[in-house]
Residue frames relative to the residue before (quaternion, step in Angstrom):
aa qw qx qy qz dx dy dz
M 1.0000 0.0000 0.0000 0.0000 0.00 0.00 0.00
S 0.3971 -0.7297 0.5009 0.2427 3.55 -0.99 0.81
R 0.3483 -0.7368 0.5553 0.1657 3.42 -1.19 0.58
F 0.3347 -0.7403 0.5488 0.1967 3.60 -0.94 0.92
N 0.3054 -0.7556 0.5582 0.1554 3.48 -0.94 0.95
K 0.2601 -0.8104 0.5089 0.1288 3.62 -0.43 1.15
D 0.7172 0.4166 -0.2694 0.4894 3.60 1.02 -0.47
G 0.2415 0.8442 -0.4457 0.1741 3.52 1.25 0.61
G 0.3879 -0.7574 0.4832 0.2059 3.71 0.89 -0.11
R 0.3094 0.7371 -0.5447 0.2537 3.63 0.96 0.67
E 0.1386 -0.7928 0.5907 0.0575 3.56 -0.85 0.98
M 0.5693 -0.5737 0.4656 0.3607 3.50 -1.27 0.44
P 0.4139 -0.7042 0.5048 0.2793 3.64 -0.80 0.89
E 0.5749 -0.5955 0.4361 0.3531 3.59 -1.18 0.57
M 0.4945 -0.6438 0.4967 0.3071 3.54 -1.19 0.64
N 0.3899 -0.7129 0.5344 0.2328 3.57 -0.93 0.91
T 0.0459 -0.8259 0.5615 -0.0200 3.60 -0.49 1.19
S 0.3397 0.7780 -0.4810 0.2190 3.59 1.15 0.33
S 0.7241 0.4096 -0.2647 0.4877 3.65 1.04 -0.54
L 0.4315 0.7270 -0.4479 0.2911 3.62 1.22 -0.05
P 0.6601 0.4840 -0.3439 0.4602 3.70 0.81 -0.73
D 0.6230 0.5341 -0.3446 0.4560 3.61 1.00 -0.72
L 0.6579 0.5099 -0.3014 0.4651 3.56 0.95 -0.87
I 0.6667 0.5015 -0.3067 0.4582 3.58 0.91 -0.88
F 0.6819 0.4713 -0.2983 0.4732 3.60 0.90 -0.82
T 0.6051 0.5393 -0.3575 0.4639 3.60 1.09 -0.57
I 0.6671 0.4812 -0.3006 0.4827 3.58 0.92 -0.85
L 0.6371 0.5243 -0.3219 0.4643 3.58 0.98 -0.82
F 0.6526 0.5060 -0.3076 0.4727 3.58 0.94 -0.87
F 0.6280 0.5383 -0.3350 0.4512 3.60 0.98 -0.82
F 0.7036 0.4556 -0.2809 0.4674 3.59 0.81 -0.94
M 0.6177 0.5334 -0.3525 0.4579 3.59 1.07 -0.58
M 0.6867 0.4899 -0.2869 0.4540 3.59 1.02 -0.72
V 0.7652 0.3894 -0.2152 0.4652 3.61 0.89 -0.80
T 0.6344 0.5232 -0.3379 0.4578 3.61 1.20 -0.23
S 0.1479 -0.7641 0.6189 0.1060 3.54 -0.98 0.83
M 0.4015 -0.7150 0.5242 0.2300 3.52 -1.01 0.84
R 0.4579 -0.6613 0.5160 0.2946 3.54 -1.02 0.80
E 0.3025 -0.7859 0.5170 0.1534 3.54 -0.79 1.02
V 0.7999 0.1544 -0.0467 0.5780 3.56 1.02 -0.82
T 0.3295 -0.7017 0.5946 0.2132 3.56 -1.05 0.81
M 0.3778 -0.7497 0.4979 0.2174 3.55 -0.61 1.14
M 0.1161 -0.7992 0.5892 0.0245 3.54 -0.77 1.13
V 0.7205 0.3167 -0.2221 0.5756 3.57 1.32 -0.13
K 0.4363 -0.6637 0.5372 0.2839 3.54 -1.20 0.59
V 0.0170 -0.7916 0.6105 -0.0206 3.55 -0.81 1.03
V 0.0541 -0.7384 0.6722 0.0022 3.52 -0.70 1.20
K 0.3094 -0.7963 0.4907 0.1714 3.54 -0.26 1.28
P 0.4784 -0.6513 0.4991 0.3127 3.59 -1.05 0.69
K 0.5012 -0.6445 0.4927 0.3010 3.56 -1.25 0.46
A 0.0411 -0.7894 0.6125 0.0051 3.57 -1.12 0.73
T 0.4347 -0.7101 0.4917 0.2552 3.58 -1.14 0.56
Q 0.7726 0.2298 -0.1400 0.5750 3.60 1.06 -0.65
I 0.0401 0.8156 -0.5686 0.0991 3.54 -0.43 1.29
E 0.0917 -0.7587 0.6419 0.0622 3.54 -1.16 0.73
K 0.4321 -0.6794 0.5244 0.2769 3.55 -1.11 0.69
L 0.5592 -0.5866 0.4660 0.3551 3.52 -1.24 0.54
A 0.4365 -0.7087 0.4891 0.2608 3.57 -0.88 0.91
R 0.8032 0.0881 -0.0100 0.5891 3.59 0.84 -0.97
K 0.1967 -0.8112 0.5428 0.0926 3.54 -0.14 1.27
S 0.6041 0.5757 -0.3580 0.4189 3.59 1.15 -0.51
C 0.7018 0.4292 -0.2552 0.5081 3.59 1.21 -0.44
T 0.5944 0.5842 -0.3374 0.4377 3.57 1.25 0.35
S 0.1983 -0.7350 0.6367 0.1232 3.54 -1.09 0.83
F 0.2473 -0.7821 0.5590 0.1213 3.56 -0.97 0.86
I 0.0860 -0.7537 0.6509 0.0297 3.54 -1.03 0.93
Y 0.1675 -0.7938 0.5821 0.0548 3.57 -0.70 1.15
I 0.0265 -0.7913 0.6106 -0.0172 3.57 -0.91 0.97
G 0.4003 0.6902 -0.5257 0.2951 3.56 -0.77 1.06
Q 0.6610 -0.4750 0.3829 0.4368 3.54 -1.31 -0.23
P 0.5863 -0.5786 0.4183 0.3828 3.61 -1.10 0.58
T 0.5748 -0.5770 0.4458 0.3714 3.57 -1.18 0.56
D 0.7063 -0.4838 0.3105 0.4130 3.57 -1.25 0.41
M 0.6495 0.5295 -0.3224 0.4403 3.59 1.01 -0.76
L 0.7549 0.3960 -0.2017 0.4823 3.59 1.05 -0.72
K 0.4548 0.7133 -0.4437 0.2958 3.60 1.24 -0.15
S 0.6553 0.5180 -0.3263 0.4425 3.58 0.97 -0.79
Q 0.6987 0.4671 -0.2662 0.4719 3.57 1.10 -0.65
Y 0.8175 0.2602 -0.1027 0.5034 3.58 0.90 -0.95
G 0.5456 -0.6178 0.4096 0.3910 3.61 1.21 -0.03
S 0.5367 -0.6494 0.4475 0.2998 3.54 -1.31 0.03
G 0.4367 0.7024 -0.4600 0.3229 3.61 1.21 0.24
T 0.6387 -0.5273 0.3985 0.3941 3.53 -1.29 0.29
R 0.0947 -0.8015 0.5905 0.0045 3.55 -0.92 0.99
I 0.3314 -0.6989 0.5959 0.2158 3.56 -1.29 0.46
Q 0.1225 -0.7857 0.6034 0.0598 3.57 -0.90 0.93
L 0.0614 -0.7584 0.6489 0.0028 3.53 -0.89 1.07
N 0.8028 -0.0815 -0.0313 0.5898 3.56 -0.45 1.27
D 0.7837 -0.3172 0.2288 0.4825 3.63 -0.63 -1.04
R 0.6908 0.4243 -0.3012 0.5021 3.60 1.01 0.67
Y 0.5055 -0.6099 0.5138 0.3293 3.51 -1.30 0.45
A 0.0557 -0.8000 0.5974 0.0052 3.55 -1.13 0.66
E 0.4465 -0.6367 0.5539 0.2974 3.50 -1.36 0.25
V 0.6934 -0.4768 0.3340 0.4245 3.55 -1.27 0.31
S 0.6544 0.5365 -0.3191 0.4267 3.60 0.97 -0.80
E 0.6480 0.5321 -0.3213 0.4402 3.63 1.15 -0.47
V 0.4976 0.6673 -0.4249 0.3558 3.60 1.24 -0.27
Y 0.6054 0.5803 -0.3486 0.4185 3.60 1.03 -0.80
D 0.7002 0.4547 -0.2688 0.4803 3.60 0.84 -0.98
F 0.6146 0.5558 -0.3383 0.4460 3.59 1.07 -0.74
V 0.6775 0.4880 -0.2885 0.4687 3.58 0.89 -0.95
N 0.6739 0.4900 -0.3059 0.4606 3.60 0.87 -0.88
A 0.6519 0.5055 -0.3219 0.4646 3.60 0.97 -0.78
D 0.6506 0.5085 -0.3154 0.4676 3.59 0.99 -0.81
R 0.6793 0.4895 -0.2948 0.4604 3.56 0.89 -0.91
N 0.6795 0.4946 -0.2952 0.4544 3.60 0.97 -0.79
S 0.6468 0.5143 -0.3285 0.4575 3.60 1.16 -0.44
M 0.5866 0.5859 -0.3660 0.4226 3.61 1.26 -0.17
A 0.5871 -0.5356 0.4652 0.3900 3.51 -1.33 0.29
E 0.6312 -0.5720 0.3723 0.3684 3.56 -1.12 0.66
S 0.6679 0.5096 -0.3054 0.4483 3.61 1.02 -0.75
D 0.6847 0.4837 -0.2882 0.4628 3.62 1.16 -0.50
K 0.5124 0.6782 -0.4144 0.3252 3.59 1.18 -0.35
A 0.6128 0.5534 -0.3531 0.4400 3.60 1.10 -0.54
F 0.7163 0.4268 -0.2406 0.4969 3.59 1.17 -0.53
Y 0.3588 0.7628 -0.4785 0.2457 3.61 1.26 0.13
T 0.0004 -0.7924 0.6063 -0.0670 3.54 -0.85 1.09
V 0.2334 -0.7353 0.6164 0.1579 3.56 -1.16 0.63
S 0.1612 -0.7805 0.6001 0.0686 3.55 -0.80 1.05
L 0.1959 -0.7739 0.5951 0.0928 3.54 -0.75 1.09
K 0.0873 -0.7629 0.6399 0.0307 3.55 -0.67 1.14
V 0.0308 0.8362 -0.5337 0.1222 3.50 -0.04 1.40
D 0.4801 -0.6477 0.5145 0.2919 3.56 -1.02 0.88
Q 0.5428 -0.6639 0.4072 0.3143 3.57 -0.97 0.83
R 0.6892 0.4510 -0.2827 0.4916 3.63 1.20 -0.34
T 0.4356 0.7027 -0.4583 0.3261 3.61 1.24 0.17
P 0.4788 -0.6571 0.4907 0.3133 3.61 -0.93 0.81
M 0.5309 -0.6667 0.4285 0.3000 3.57 -0.96 0.86
G 0.5315 0.6515 -0.4079 0.3560 3.62 1.15 -0.41
I 0.6871 0.4640 -0.2947 0.4753 3.60 0.87 -0.86
V 0.6166 0.5281 -0.3434 0.4721 3.60 1.10 -0.64
T 0.6415 0.5152 -0.3175 0.4714 3.58 1.01 -0.79
D 0.6337 0.5256 -0.3305 0.4614 3.60 1.01 -0.79
V 0.6528 0.4980 -0.3103 0.4792 3.60 0.97 -0.84
K 0.6527 0.5102 -0.3188 0.4605 3.60 0.96 -0.81
Q 0.6259 0.5278 -0.3437 0.4600 3.63 1.04 -0.68
V 0.6542 0.4896 -0.3120 0.4847 3.60 1.00 -0.80
L 0.6325 0.5205 -0.3342 0.4662 3.60 1.00 -0.73
R 0.6253 0.5322 -0.3342 0.4626 3.59 1.05 -0.71
K 0.6572 0.4989 -0.3060 0.4749 3.60 1.02 -0.81
A 0.6929 0.4531 -0.2668 0.4932 3.59 1.14 -0.65
F 0.4219 -0.7269 0.4338 0.3245 3.61 1.32 0.10
A 0.4061 0.6300 -0.5297 0.3970 3.56 0.99 0.91
L 0.0085 0.8756 -0.4795 0.0578 3.53 0.32 1.30
K 0.6252 0.4789 -0.3525 0.5055 3.61 1.23 -0.15
I 0.0883 0.7984 -0.5811 0.1304 3.55 -0.32 1.30
V 0.0489 -0.7770 0.6270 0.0265 3.54 -1.00 0.88
Y 0.3160 -0.7196 0.5877 0.1924 3.53 -1.21 0.60
S 0.3444 -0.7268 0.5534 0.2165 3.59 -0.89 0.90
S 0.0924 0.7844 -0.6075 0.0848 3.55 -0.98 0.87
E 0.4335 -0.6642 0.5405 0.2807 3.53 -1.36 0.14
K 0.5618 -0.6033 0.4514 0.3415 3.53 -1.19 0.56
A 0.3924 -0.7034 0.5434 0.2366 3.56 -0.88 0.97
K 0.3488 -0.7639 0.5102 0.1858 3.55 -0.90 0.92
């Protein structure tokens, strides 16, 4: 019969960490690819109207977004509960839409200017008068491709 030696001095082998940096960079790369950064902080509430026929935007990079609706609950005490226009991360008046559109269009490459589109994200309870005023300013700025954002009706 064999005898077990208790004072044998066996130690735990070291953990192999040579592949750990590869694993960490792979996970980091995965999250960088699937995460999208928020471009605009929403300052107005927009409940999109329902539609039966919807098409996706072909070139989102050539699109400027104009948000129209009531201020969010956090901003209502400061800005009131009336309908507001949001351009990027600030509130604006109808007269400022002209400069916003021209600045956006001028910052684009010359080849993309032909595809320039304005997307109106309008709350379904917004009065049509303010939307008409914005459309008149867009017409003066020669931004004639306008799309309305909506959700698919179920």
